[in-house]
N, CA, C, O and the ligand as a Tripos MOL2 file, in Angstrom:
@<TRIPOS>MOLECULE
protein
  285   283    72     0     0
PROTEIN
NO_CHARGES

@<TRIPOS>ATOM
      1 N         106.3070  191.2460  149.3110 N.3       1 MET1
      2 CA        105.9310  189.9490  150.0120 C.3       1 MET1
      3 C         105.3230  189.0790  149.2260 C.2       1 MET1
      4 O         105.3910  187.9030  149.5830 O.2       1 MET1
      5 N         104.6500  189.3680  148.0910 N.am      2 ARG2
      6 CA        103.6350  188.5850  147.4800 C.3       2 ARG2
      7 C         104.9260  187.3860  146.7060 C.2       2 ARG2
      8 O         104.8650  186.1570  146.6620 O.2       2 ARG2
      9 N         105.9310  188.2370  146.2150 N.am      3 ILE3
     10 CA        107.0580  187.5840  145.2860 C.3       3 ILE3
     11 C         107.7760  186.5350  146.1400 C.2       3 ILE3
     12 O         108.1980  185.5060  145.6120 O.2       3 ILE3
     13 N         107.9470  186.8180  147.6820 N.am      4 LEU4
     14 CA        108.5950  185.9940  148.3800 C.3       4 LEU4
     15 C         107.8180  184.5200  148.5290 C.2       4 LEU4
     16 O         108.3060  183.3910  148.5800 O.2       4 LEU4
     17 N         106.4840  184.9360  148.5760 N.am      5 VAL5
     18 CA        105.4310  183.7720  148.7750 C.3       5 VAL5
     19 C         105.5840  183.0540  147.7750 C.2       5 VAL5
     20 O         105.8240  181.8540  147.9050 O.2       5 VAL5
     21 N         105.4760  183.6560  146.5470 N.am      6 LEU6
     22 CA        105.5810  182.8330  145.1850 C.3       6 LEU6
     23 C         106.7930  181.8930  145.0260 C.2       6 LEU6
     24 O         106.6780  180.7770  144.5190 O.2       6 LEU6
     25 N         108.2170  182.5030  145.5800 N.am      7 ILE7
     26 CA        109.2360  181.9680  145.4150 C.3       7 ILE7
     27 C         109.3110  180.6520  146.2380 C.2       7 ILE7
     28 O         109.8090  179.6070  145.8190 O.2       7 ILE7
     29 N         108.6930  180.8570  147.5940 N.am      8 VAL8
     30 CA        108.6200  179.6950  148.5430 C.3       8 VAL8
     31 C         107.9240  178.5460  147.8780 C.2       8 VAL8
     32 O         108.3980  177.4130  147.7960 O.2       8 VAL8
     33 N         106.6480  178.9660  147.3630 N.am      9 ILE9
     34 CA        105.7130  177.8440  146.7500 C.3       9 ILE9
     35 C         106.2780  177.2860  145.5560 C.2       9 ILE9
     36 O         106.0290  176.1020  145.3290 O.2       9 ILE9
     37 N         106.9460  177.8830  144.8090 N.am     10 GLY10
     38 CA        107.8400  177.4740  143.5410 C.3      10 GLY10
     39 C         108.8650  176.5970  144.2380 C.2      10 GLY10
     40 O         109.0220  175.5510  143.6090 O.2      10 GLY10
     41 N         109.4670  176.6630  145.1160 N.am     11 LEU11
     42 CA        110.5140  175.8380  145.6280 C.3      11 LEU11
     43 C         109.9920  174.5820  146.1860 C.2      11 LEU11
     44 O         110.5940  173.5190  146.0330 O.2      11 LEU11
     45 N         108.7570  174.6930  146.9050 N.am     12 LEU12
     46 CA        108.0900  173.6640  147.3990 C.3      12 LEU12
     47 C         107.7200  172.7120  146.1810 C.2      12 LEU12
     48 O         108.0090  171.5170  146.2490 O.2      12 LEU12
     49 N         107.1560  173.1790  145.1980 N.am     13 LEU13
     50 CA        106.8930  172.3480  144.1770 C.3      13 LEU13
     51 C         107.9870  171.5930  143.3850 C.2      13 LEU13
     52 O         107.8880  170.4550  142.9260 O.2      13 LEU13
     53 N         109.1310  172.4920  143.2990 N.am     14 TYR14
     54 CA        110.0930  172.1500  142.8530 C.3      14 TYR14
     55 C         110.7020  170.8060  143.3780 C.2      14 TYR14
     56 O         111.2010  169.8730  142.7490 O.2      14 TYR14
     57 N         110.5040  170.9960  144.7750 N.am     15 ILE15
     58 CA        111.2740  169.6940  145.5710 C.3      15 ILE15
     59 C         110.2300  168.5570  145.5650 C.2      15 ILE15
     60 O         110.5670  167.3730  145.5750 O.2      15 ILE15
     61 N         108.8430  169.0060  145.5470 N.am     16 ILE16
     62 CA        107.8270  167.8130  145.4550 C.3      16 ILE16
     63 C         107.9710  167.0010  144.1690 C.2      16 ILE16
     64 O         108.0210  165.7750  144.0620 O.2      16 ILE16
     65 N         108.0330  168.0030  143.1450 N.am     17 ILE17
     66 CA        107.8980  167.1070  141.7480 C.3      17 ILE17
     67 C         109.4590  166.5770  141.5530 C.2      17 ILE17
     68 O         109.6590  165.7570  140.6570 O.2      17 ILE17
     69 N         110.4460  166.9750  142.2800 N.am     18 GLY18
     70 CA        111.8310  166.2580  142.1480 C.3      18 GLY18
     71 C         111.7540  165.0410  142.8390 C.2      18 GLY18
     72 O         112.3840  164.1010  142.3540 O.2      18 GLY18
     73 N         111.0410  164.8370  143.9890 N.am     19 LYS19
     74 CA        110.8170  163.4970  144.7810 C.3      19 LYS19
     75 C         109.9630  162.6700  143.9000 C.2      19 LYS19
     76 O         110.1940  161.4700  143.7470 O.2      19 LYS19
     77 N         109.0890  163.2140  143.3810 N.am     20 LEU20
     78 CA        108.1440  162.1800  142.5090 C.3      20 LEU20
     79 C         108.7860  161.6810  141.4890 C.2      20 LEU20
     80 O         108.7130  160.4750  141.2530 O.2      20 LEU20
     81 N         109.5710  162.5840  140.6670 N.am     21 PHE21
     82 CA        110.3250  161.9570  139.6310 C.3      21 PHE21
     83 C         111.3830  160.9950  140.1230 C.2      21 PHE21
     84 O         111.6810  160.0590  139.3810 O.2      21 PHE21
     85 N         111.9450  161.1160  141.2190 N.am     22 ARG22
     86 CA        112.9710  160.3560  141.7790 C.3      22 ARG22
     87 C         112.3810  158.7350  141.9520 C.2      22 ARG22
     88 O         112.8560  157.7140  141.4550 O.2      22 ARG22
     89 N         111.3220  158.8670  142.7300 N.am     23 LYS23
     90 CA        110.4410  157.7790  142.9480 C.3      23 LYS23
     91 C         110.0810  156.8210  141.7260 C.2      23 LYS23
     92 O         110.1770  155.5930  141.7470 O.2      23 LYS23
     93 N         109.6560  157.5920  140.6730 N.am     24 LYS24
     94 CA        109.3120  156.9500  139.2910 C.3      24 LYS24
     95 C         110.6670  156.2820  138.7510 C.2      24 LYS24
     96 O         110.7000  155.0930  138.4340 O.2      24 LYS24
     97 N         111.6410  157.0210  138.6790 N.am     25 SER25
     98 CA        112.9980  156.6900  138.0890 C.3      25 SER25
     99 C         113.4030  155.1860  139.0610 C.2      25 SER25
    100 O         113.9780  154.2660  138.4800 O.2      25 SER25
    101 N         113.1020  155.0800  140.3080 N.am     26 VAL26
    102 CA        113.2840  154.0470  141.2170 C.3      26 VAL26
    103 C         112.8220  152.6780  140.7000 C.2      26 VAL26
    104 O         113.4330  151.6340  140.4730 O.2      26 VAL26
    105 N         111.3550  153.0900  140.5770 N.am     27 SER27
    106 CA        110.3500  151.9990  140.2570 C.3      27 SER27
    107 C         110.7590  151.2750  139.0370 C.2      27 SER27
    108 O         110.7880  150.0480  138.9430 O.2      27 SER27
    109 N         111.1210  152.2400  137.9710 N.am     28 LYS28
    110 CA        111.3630  151.8300  136.8010 C.3      28 LYS28
    111 C         112.7380  151.1380  136.7490 C.2      28 LYS28
    112 O         112.8730  150.3350  135.8260 O.2      28 LYS28
    113 N         113.4900  151.2630  137.3500 N.am     29 SER29
    114 CA        114.5900  150.5900  137.2920 C.3      29 SER29
    115 C         114.5210  149.2740  138.1570 C.2      29 SER29
    116 O         115.4750  148.5120  137.9950 O.2      29 SER29
    117 N         113.5860  148.9000  139.0120 N.am     30 GLN30
    118 CA        113.2590  148.0120  139.7580 C.3      30 GLN30
    119 C         112.4690  147.1200  138.6190 C.2      30 GLN30
    120 O         112.5510  145.9030  138.7810 O.2      30 GLN30
    121 N         111.9080  147.4680  137.7780 N.am     31 ASP31
    122 CA        110.8830  146.8520  136.7000 C.3      31 ASP31
    123 C         111.9580  146.3380  135.8040 C.2      31 ASP31
    124 O         111.8260  145.1680  135.4440 O.2      31 ASP31
    125 N         113.2060  147.1290  135.2910 N.am     32 GLU32
    126 CA        113.9340  146.7410  134.4150 C.3      32 GLU32
    127 C         114.6790  145.3530  134.9380 C.2      32 GLU32
    128 O         115.0320  144.3860  134.2630 O.2      32 GLU32
    129 N         114.8060  145.5840  136.4240 N.am     33 LEU33
    130 CA        115.8480  144.1960  137.1100 C.3      33 LEU33
    131 C         114.8560  142.9970  137.0500 C.2      33 LEU33
    132 O         115.3990  141.8990  136.9270 O.2      33 LEU33
    133 N         113.4540  143.0160  137.1190 N.am     34 GLY34
    134 CA        112.5280  142.1120  137.1670 C.3      34 GLY34
    135 C         112.7790  141.3440  136.1090 C.2      34 GLY34
    136 O         112.8140  141.8400  134.9840 O.2      34 GLY34
    137 N         113.0190  139.8380  136.3560 N.am     35 LYS35
    138 CA        113.3160  139.1120  135.2760 C.3      35 LYS35
    139 C         112.0150  138.3820  134.6460 C.2      35 LYS35
    140 O         111.1980  137.8270  135.3810 O.2      35 LYS35
    141 N         111.8840  138.4150  133.3250 N.am     36 MET36
    142 CA        110.8030  137.9430  132.4750 C.3      36 MET36
    143 C         110.9340  136.3290  132.1950 C.2      36 MET36
    144 O         111.9540  135.7910  131.7630 O.2      36 MET36
    145 N         109.6320  135.6180  132.5420 N.am     37 VAL37
    146 CA        109.7680  134.3800  132.3580 C.3      37 VAL37
    147 C         108.5160  133.9020  131.5750 C.2      37 VAL37
    148 O         107.5010  134.5970  131.6290 O.2      37 VAL37
    149 N         108.5290  132.7850  130.8680 N.am     38 ARG38
    150 CA        107.5140  132.4680  129.9590 C.3      38 ARG38
    151 C         106.6930  131.3320  130.4190 C.2      38 ARG38
    152 O         107.2580  130.2690  130.6780 O.2      38 ARG38
    153 N         105.3730  131.4570  130.5490 N.am     39 CYS39
    154 CA        104.4670  130.6000  130.8050 C.3      39 CYS39
    155 C         104.4810  129.2590  129.9480 C.2      39 CYS39
    156 O         104.2480  129.2780  128.7400 O.2      39 CYS39
    157 N         104.7610  128.1220  130.6340 N.am     40 LEU40
    158 CA        105.1020  126.9140  129.8910 C.3      40 LEU40
    159 C         103.8130  126.3870  129.0330 C.2      40 LEU40
    160 O         103.9860  125.7280  128.0070 O.2      40 LEU40
    161 N         102.4690  126.7310  129.5330 N.am     41 HIS41
    162 CA        101.2220  126.2970  128.7750 C.3      41 HIS41
    163 C         100.8710  127.3670  127.7080 C.2      41 HIS41
    164 O         100.6450  126.9780  126.5620 O.2      41 HIS41
    165 N         100.8150  128.5730  127.9780 N.am     42 CYS42
    166 CA        100.6120  129.4850  126.5590 C.3      42 CYS42
    167 C         101.5090  130.4470  126.3510 C.2      42 CYS42
    168 O         101.0290  131.4650  125.8530 O.2      42 CYS42
    169 N         102.8110  130.4650  126.5980 N.am     43 ASP43
    170 CA        103.9070  131.4230  126.1860 C.3      43 ASP43
    171 C         103.9980  132.6970  126.4410 C.2      43 ASP43
    172 O         104.8350  133.4950  126.0210 O.2      43 ASP43
    173 N         102.8020  132.9260  127.3890 N.am     44 LEU44
    174 CA        102.6270  134.5490  128.0220 C.3      44 LEU44
    175 C         104.2600  134.8640  128.6970 C.2      44 LEU44
    176 O         104.9470  134.0400  129.3000 O.2      44 LEU44
    177 N         104.5670  136.0970  128.4330 N.am     45 HIS45
    178 CA        105.6030  136.3400  129.2610 C.3      45 HIS45
    179 C         105.1820  137.3010  130.5320 C.2      45 HIS45
    180 O         104.4570  138.2710  130.3120 O.2      45 HIS45
    181 N         105.5840  137.0570  131.6820 N.am     46 ILE46
    182 CA        105.2430  137.3410  132.7020 C.3      46 ILE46
    183 C         106.4100  137.6930  133.6210 C.2      46 ILE46
    184 O         107.4730  137.1620  133.3000 O.2      46 ILE46
    185 N         106.4320  138.5840  134.8420 N.am     47 LEU47
    186 CA        107.3640  138.9130  135.6470 C.3      47 LEU47
    187 C         107.6570  137.6780  136.5070 C.2      47 LEU47
    188 O         106.6920  137.0120  136.8820 O.2      47 LEU47
    189 N         108.7540  137.3540  136.8130 N.am     48 GLU48
    190 CA        109.1360  135.9790  137.5330 C.3      48 GLU48
    191 C         108.4920  136.2450  139.0110 C.2      48 GLU48
    192 O         108.0060  135.2420  139.5330 O.2      48 GLU48
    193 N         108.4240  137.4440  139.7440 N.am     49 GLN49
    194 CA        107.8740  137.4320  140.9320 C.3      49 GLN49
    195 C         106.3600  137.2140  140.9000 C.2      49 GLN49
    196 O         105.6900  136.9640  141.9020 O.2      49 GLN49
    197 N         105.8700  137.3350  139.6230 N.am     50 GLU50
    198 CA        104.5260  137.2190  139.6150 C.3      50 GLU50
    199 C         104.0450  135.9500  139.0410 C.2      50 GLU50
    200 O         102.8270  135.8130  138.9310 O.2      50 GLU50
    201 N         104.7380  135.1160  138.7050 N.am     51 ALA51
    202 CA        104.5970  133.7700  137.9250 C.3      51 ALA51
    203 C         104.4940  132.6750  139.1140 C.2      51 ALA51
    204 O         105.0740  132.7950  140.1940 O.2      51 ALA51
    205 N         103.7010  131.6380  138.7630 N.am     52 ILE52
    206 CA        103.6310  130.5680  139.8160 C.3      52 ILE52
    207 C         104.5950  129.5300  139.2390 C.2      52 ILE52
    208 O         104.5430  129.1440  138.0710 O.2      52 ILE52
    209 N         105.5630  129.0680  140.2330 N.am     53 ARG53
    210 CA        106.5220  128.1540  139.8810 C.3      53 ARG53
    211 C         106.2950  126.7910  140.2550 C.2      53 ARG53
    212 O         105.9590  126.4480  141.3880 O.2      53 ARG53
    213 N         106.4980  125.9490  139.2060 N.am     54 SER54
    214 CA        106.2320  124.4120  139.5240 C.3      54 SER54
    215 C         107.3590  123.6080  139.1230 C.2      54 SER54
    216 O         107.6310  123.6940  137.9250 O.2      54 SER54
    217 N         108.1260  122.8020  139.8610 N.am     55 GLU55
    218 CA        109.2350  121.8810  139.5450 C.3      55 GLU55
    219 C         110.2490  122.5620  138.0720 C.2      55 GLU55
    220 O         110.5680  121.9660  137.0440 O.2      55 GLU55
    221 N         110.5440  123.9510  138.4770 N.am     56 GLY56
    222 CA        111.2440  124.6320  137.4440 C.3      56 GLY56
    223 C         110.7780  125.2180  136.4050 C.2      56 GLY56
    224 O         111.4140  125.9600  135.6560 O.2      56 GLY56
    225 N         109.5900  124.8950  136.3110 N.am     57 ASN57
    226 CA        108.7000  125.6780  135.2580 C.3      57 ASN57
    227 C         107.6750  126.6630  135.7510 C.2      57 ASN57
    228 O         107.0650  126.4570  136.8000 O.2      57 ASN57
    229 N         107.4760  127.7490  134.9960 N.am     58 TYR58
    230 CA        106.5450  128.9240  135.2730 C.3      58 TYR58
    231 C         105.6470  129.0110  134.6140 C.2      58 TYR58
    232 O         105.7070  128.8440  133.3960 O.2      58 TYR58
    233 N         104.4710  129.3260  135.3180 N.am     59 PHE59
    234 CA        102.8570  129.5050  134.8660 C.3      59 PHE59
    235 C         102.3410  130.7840  135.0900 C.2      59 PHE59
    236 O         102.4420  131.2320  136.2320 O.2      59 PHE59
    237 N         101.6600  131.6460  133.9840 N.am     60 CYS60
    238 CA        100.9460  132.7440  134.3060 C.3      60 CYS60
    239 C          99.8690  132.6410  135.2900 C.2      60 CYS60
    240 O          99.4880  133.6470  135.8890 O.2      60 CYS60
    241 N          99.3580  131.4960  135.4930 N.am     61 SER61
    242 CA         98.1550  131.2620  136.4700 C.3      61 SER61
    243 C          97.9190  129.8280  136.9530 C.2      61 SER61
    244 O          98.2160  128.8450  136.2740 O.2      61 SER61
    245 N          97.4230  129.7780  138.0420 N.am     62 GLN62
    246 CA         97.0540  128.4440  138.7540 C.3      62 GLN62
    247 C          96.2480  127.4720  137.7870 C.2      62 GLN62
    248 O          96.4180  126.2590  137.9080 O.2      62 GLN62
    249 N          95.3530  127.9890  136.8090 N.am     63 GLN63
    250 CA         94.7600  127.2310  135.8810 C.3      63 GLN63
    251 C          95.7750  126.7280  134.7440 C.2      63 GLN63
    252 O          95.5980  125.5700  134.3660 O.2      63 GLN63
    253 N          96.7060  127.3810  134.2160 N.am     64 HIS64
    254 CA         97.7550  126.6950  133.3150 C.3      64 HIS64
    255 C          98.6480  125.8930  134.0500 C.2      64 HIS64
    256 O          99.2060  124.9980  133.4150 O.2      64 HIS64
    257 N          98.9430  126.0290  135.4130 N.am     65 LEU65
    258 CA         99.6990  124.9920  136.0530 C.3      65 LEU65
    259 C          99.1140  123.6490  136.2190 C.2      65 LEU65
    260 O          99.7280  122.5870  136.1170 O.2      65 LEU65
    261 N          97.6920  123.8290  136.5210 N.am     66 GLU66
    262 CA         96.8460  122.5220  136.4440 C.3      66 GLU66
    263 C          96.7120  122.1680  135.3760 C.2      66 GLU66
    264 O          97.0130  120.9770  135.2950 O.2      66 GLU66
    265 N          96.3050  122.7180  134.1590 N.am     67 ALA67
    266 CA         96.2450  122.2960  132.9610 C.3      67 ALA67
    267 C          97.5650  121.4210  132.4710 C.2      67 ALA67
    268 O          97.3950  120.3180  131.9520 O.2      67 ALA67
    269 N          98.8930  121.9750  132.6660 N.am     68 GLU68
    270 CA         99.9780  121.3280  132.3850 C.3      68 GLU68
    271 C         100.1130  120.0880  132.9200 C.2      68 GLU68
    272 O         100.4330  119.0880  132.2770 O.2      68 GLU68
    273 N          99.8700  120.1310  134.1180 N.am     69 GLN69
    274 CA        100.1820  118.8140  135.1930 C.3      69 GLN69
    275 C          99.0990  117.8210  134.7750 C.2      69 GLN69
    276 O          99.3020  116.6740  135.1740 O.2      69 GLN69
    277 N          98.0880  118.0030  134.1180 N.am     70 LYS70
    278 CA         96.8270  117.0740  133.9380 C.3      70 LYS70
    279 C          97.4980  116.3320  132.4260 C.2      70 LYS70
    280 O          97.1850  115.1730  132.1530 O.2      70 LYS70
    281 N          98.2320  116.9600  131.7120 N.am     71 LYS71
    282 CA         98.9770  116.1390  130.2550 C.3      71 LYS71
    283 C          99.4460  115.1310  130.5710 C.2      71 LYS71
    284 O         100.0020  114.4190  129.7350 O.2      71 LYS71
    285 ZN         99.7950  130.5630  130.8060 Zn       72 ZN72
@<TRIPOS>BOND
     1     1     2 1
     2     2     3 1
     3     3     4 2
     4     3     5 am
     5     5     6 1
     6     6     7 1
     7     7     8 2
     8     7     9 am
     9     9    10 1
    10    10    11 1
    11    11    12 2
    12    11    13 am
    13    13    14 1
    14    14    15 1
    15    15    16 2
    16    15    17 am
    17    17    18 1
    18    18    19 1
    19    19    20 2
    20    19    21 am
    21    21    22 1
    22    22    23 1
    23    23    24 2
    24    23    25 am
    25    25    26 1
    26    26    27 1
    27    27    28 2
    28    27    29 am
    29    29    30 1
    30    30    31 1
    31    31    32 2
    32    31    33 am
    33    33    34 1
    34    34    35 1
    35    35    36 2
    36    35    37 am
    37    37    38 1
    38    38    39 1
    39    39    40 2
    40    39    41 am
    41    41    42 1
    42    42    43 1
    43    43    44 2
    44    43    45 am
    45    45    46 1
    46    46    47 1
    47    47    48 2
    48    47    49 am
    49    49    50 1
    50    50    51 1
    51    51    52 2
    52    51    53 am
    53    53    54 1
    54    54    55 1
    55    55    56 2
    56    55    57 am
    57    57    58 1
    58    58    59 1
    59    59    60 2
    60    59    61 am
    61    61    62 1
    62    62    63 1
    63    63    64 2
    64    63    65 am
    65    65    66 1
    66    66    67 1
    67    67    68 2
    68    67    69 am
    69    69    70 1
    70    70    71 1
    71    71    72 2
    72    71    73 am
    73    73    74 1
    74    74    75 1
    75    75    76 2
    76    75    77 am
    77    77    78 1
    78    78    79 1
    79    79    80 2
    80    79    81 am
    81    81    82 1
    82    82    83 1
    83    83    84 2
    84    83    85 am
    85    85    86 1
    86    86    87 1
    87    87    88 2
    88    87    89 am
    89    89    90 1
    90    90    91 1
    91    91    92 2
    92    91    93 am
    93    93    94 1
    94    94    95 1
    95    95    96 2
    96    95    97 am
    97    97    98 1
    98    98    99 1
    99    99   100 2
   100    99   101 am
   101   101   102 1
   102   102   103 1
   103   103   104 2
   104   103   105 am
   105   105   106 1
   106   106   107 1
   107   107   108 2
   108   107   109 am
   109   109   110 1
   110   110   111 1
   111   111   112 2
   112   111   113 am
   113   113   114 1
   114   114   115 1
   115   115   116 2
   116   115   117 am
   117   117   118 1
   118   118   119 1
   119   119   120 2
   120   119   121 am
   121   121   122 1
   122   122   123 1
   123   123   124 2
   124   123   125 am
   125   125   126 1
   126   126   127 1
   127   127   128 2
   128   127   129 am
   129   129   130 1
   130   130   131 1
   131   131   132 2
   132   131   133 am
   133   133   134 1
   134   134   135 1
   135   135   136 2
   136   135   137 am
   137   137   138 1
   138   138   139 1
   139   139   140 2
   140   139   141 am
   141   141   142 1
   142   142   143 1
   143   143   144 2
   144   143   145 am
   145   145   146 1
   146   146   147 1
   147   147   148 2
   148   147   149 am
   149   149   150 1
   150   150   151 1
   151   151   152 2
   152   151   153 am
   153   153   154 1
   154   154   155 1
   155   155   156 2
   156   155   157 am
   157   157   158 1
   158   158   159 1
   159   159   160 2
   160   159   161 am
   161   161   162 1
   162   162   163 1
   163   163   164 2
   164   163   165 am
   165   165   166 1
   166   166   167 1
   167   167   168 2
   168   167   169 am
   169   169   170 1
   170   170   171 1
   171   171   172 2
   172   171   173 am
   173   173   174 1
   174   174   175 1
   175   175   176 2
   176   175   177 am
   177   177   178 1
   178   178   179 1
   179   179   180 2
   180   179   181 am
   181   181   182 1
   182   182   183 1
   183   183   184 2
   184   183   185 am
   185   185   186 1
   186   186   187 1
   187   187   188 2
   188   187   189 am
   189   189   190 1
   190   190   191 1
   191   191   192 2
   192   191   193 am
   193   193   194 1
   194   194   195 1
   195   195   196 2
   196   195   197 am
   197   197   198 1
   198   198   199 1
   199   199   200 2
   200   199   201 am
   201   201   202 1
   202   202   203 1
   203   203   204 2
   204   203   205 am
   205   205   206 1
   206   206   207 1
   207   207   208 2
   208   207   209 am
   209   209   210 1
   210   210   211 1
   211   211   212 2
   212   211   213 am
   213   213   214 1
   214   214   215 1
   215   215   216 2
   216   215   217 am
   217   217   218 1
   218   218   219 1
   219   219   220 2
   220   219   221 am
   221   221   222 1
   222   222   223 1
   223   223   224 2
   224   223   225 am
   225   225   226 1
   226   226   227 1
   227   227   228 2
   228   227   229 am
   229   229   230 1
   230   230   231 1
   231   231   232 2
   232   231   233 am
   233   233   234 1
   234   234   235 1
   235   235   236 2
   236   235   237 am
   237   237   238 1
   238   238   239 1
   239   239   240 2
   240   239   241 am
   241   241   242 1
   242   242   243 1
   243   243   244 2
   244   243   245 am
   245   245   246 1
   246   246   247 1
   247   247   248 2
   248   247   249 am
   249   249   250 1
   250   250   251 1
   251   251   252 2
   252   251   253 am
   253   253   254 1
   254   254   255 1
   255   255   256 2
   256   255   257 am
   257   257   258 1
   258   258   259 1
   259   259   260 2
   260   259   261 am
   261   261   262 1
   262   262   263 1
   263   263   264 2
   264   263   265 am
   265   265   266 1
   266   266   267 1
   267   267   268 2
   268   267   269 am
   269   269   270 1
   270   270   271 1
   271   271   272 2
   272   271   273 am
   273   273   274 1
   274   274   275 1
   275   275   276 2
   276   275   277 am
   277   277   278 1
   278   278   279 1
   279   279   280 2
   280   279   281 am
   281   281   282 1
   282   282   283 1
   283   283   284 2
@<TRIPOS>SUBSTRUCTURE
     1 MET1         2 RESIDUE 1 A MET
     2 ARG2         6 RESIDUE 1 A ARG
     3 ILE3        10 RESIDUE 1 A ILE
     4 LEU4        14 RESIDUE 1 A LEU
     5 VAL5        18 RESIDUE 1 A VAL
     6 LEU6        22 RESIDUE 1 A LEU
     7 ILE7        26 RESIDUE 1 A ILE
     8 VAL8        30 RESIDUE 1 A VAL
     9 ILE9        34 RESIDUE 1 A ILE
    10 GLY10       38 RESIDUE 1 A GLY
    11 LEU11       42 RESIDUE 1 A LEU
    12 LEU12       46 RESIDUE 1 A LEU
    13 LEU13       50 RESIDUE 1 A LEU
    14 TYR14       54 RESIDUE 1 A TYR
    15 ILE15       58 RESIDUE 1 A ILE
    16 ILE16       62 RESIDUE 1 A ILE
    17 ILE17       66 RESIDUE 1 A ILE
    18 GLY18       70 RESIDUE 1 A GLY
    19 LYS19       74 RESIDUE 1 A LYS
    20 LEU20       78 RESIDUE 1 A LEU
    21 PHE21       82 RESIDUE 1 A PHE
    22 ARG22       86 RESIDUE 1 A ARG
    23 LYS23       90 RESIDUE 1 A LYS
    24 LYS24       94 RESIDUE 1 A LYS
    25 SER25       98 RESIDUE 1 A SER
    26 VAL26      102 RESIDUE 1 A VAL
    27 SER27      106 RESIDUE 1 A SER
    28 LYS28      110 RESIDUE 1 A LYS
    29 SER29      114 RESIDUE 1 A SER
    30 GLN30      118 RESIDUE 1 A GLN
    31 ASP31      122 RESIDUE 1 A ASP
    32 GLU32      126 RESIDUE 1 A GLU
    33 LEU33      130 RESIDUE 1 A LEU
    34 GLY34      134 RESIDUE 1 A GLY
    35 LYS35      138 RESIDUE 1 A LYS
    36 MET36      142 RESIDUE 1 A MET
    37 VAL37      146 RESIDUE 1 A VAL
    38 ARG38      150 RESIDUE 1 A ARG
    39 CYS39      154 RESIDUE 1 A CYS
    40 LEU40      158 RESIDUE 1 A LEU
    41 HIS41      162 RESIDUE 1 A HIS
    42 CYS42      166 RESIDUE 1 A CYS
    43 ASP43      170 RESIDUE 1 A ASP
    44 LEU44      174 RESIDUE 1 A LEU
    45 HIS45      178 RESIDUE 1 A HIS
    46 ILE46      182 RESIDUE 1 A ILE
    47 LEU47      186 RESIDUE 1 A LEU
    48 GLU48      190 RESIDUE 1 A GLU
    49 GLN49      194 RESIDUE 1 A GLN
    50 GLU50      198 RESIDUE 1 A GLU
    51 ALA51      202 RESIDUE 1 A ALA
    52 ILE52      206 RESIDUE 1 A ILE
    53 ARG53      210 RESIDUE 1 A ARG
    54 SER54      214 RESIDUE 1 A SER
    55 GLU55      218 RESIDUE 1 A GLU
    56 GLY56      222 RESIDUE 1 A GLY
    57 ASN57      226 RESIDUE 1 A ASN
    58 TYR58      230 RESIDUE 1 A TYR
    59 PHE59      234 RESIDUE 1 A PHE
    60 CYS60      238 RESIDUE 1 A CYS
    61 SER61      242 RESIDUE 1 A SER
    62 GLN62      246 RESIDUE 1 A GLN
    63 GLN63      250 RESIDUE 1 A GLN
    64 HIS64      254 RESIDUE 1 A HIS
    65 LEU65      258 RESIDUE 1 A LEU
    66 GLU66      262 RESIDUE 1 A GLU
    67 ALA67      266 RESIDUE 1 A ALA
    68 GLU68      270 RESIDUE 1 A GLU
    69 GLN69      274 RESIDUE 1 A GLN
    70 LYS70      278 RESIDUE 1 A LYS
    71 LYS71      282 RESIDUE 1 A LYS
    72 ZN72       285 GROUP 0 **** ****
């Protein structure tokens, strides 16, 4: 009986770990799909979805957007 319980636990762990790895690989491929853009002010590379967009230009932060507009 003990061996059966161990087999069941092992199978459950295998399924749970398998699911975790699949989730990781999905999020990794989403990261790879994320387009990188460059901050016009400091040249820092950031993800397009995290960047602040203004008139076709990208900025890493609101401060850099404002700094560039003051020029
Ligand atoms: Zn910047």
